[in-house]
N, C-alpha and C positions, 0 to 999 in steps of 0.2 A: 503494500499500499503506499501510496506516496504521500507527501505530508507538506505542508507549506505554512511557516510563521505565522505568528498572529497579527504583525505588522501587514503581512501581505494581503491577510484576509480582511481587516477593516477597510482597507483600499478598496476592495472589490465588492464589499459590504455599503460602503458610505456609511460608516459608523466609526467611533472611536476604538482604537488598541484597549482602552480599559474596559469597554463594553464587550470586547469580544471575550477578554480574559474571566468577566464576571456569567457568561454565559458558560464557560467551562468550567467555574468552580461550582455552578448552579445546576449542573450536570444538564445541562441543555442540549450540548454536543457531546455525545455519549463515546465517543473515539477518538478523542482528544488527548494529547499526553503533553508530560512537563519533564524536559531533561533539562536540568539544573536551572538556569531564568529563564530557558526558552520553551515558549508555548507550541505546541505543535499541533493542526489541525490537517484532518484529511481533505484532499482537493476536491474531492465530490458533495461535501457536505452542503447542505442547503441553510442558508440563514434561519434561526427560529425567531419564530413570531413575537413580536413584543406584547406581552398581553396586557400593556399600562393604556393600550390606546384600543380603541373599539371603531371599525369601520363604520357603523351604522349610527353613530353618537353626531348629535346635528350641533353644529357649533353656533357661539351665539351670535346673530346677527345674520345668520347664513339664507334664511327664508323670507327674509325680506324685499 
């Protein structure tokens, strides 16, 4: 299995490196490994859903 670093993943997913590390520590990315200070994530893993936001939630002033 091929791996890439968390810094490479954050560029692909458009989020911060710290958020990628959070996903790994929260076990949202099960196949992730840590070797020393470097986090490694498989190339074919998809970005986990951010549960802080809902797609059907209407923002204030959106229906005006």
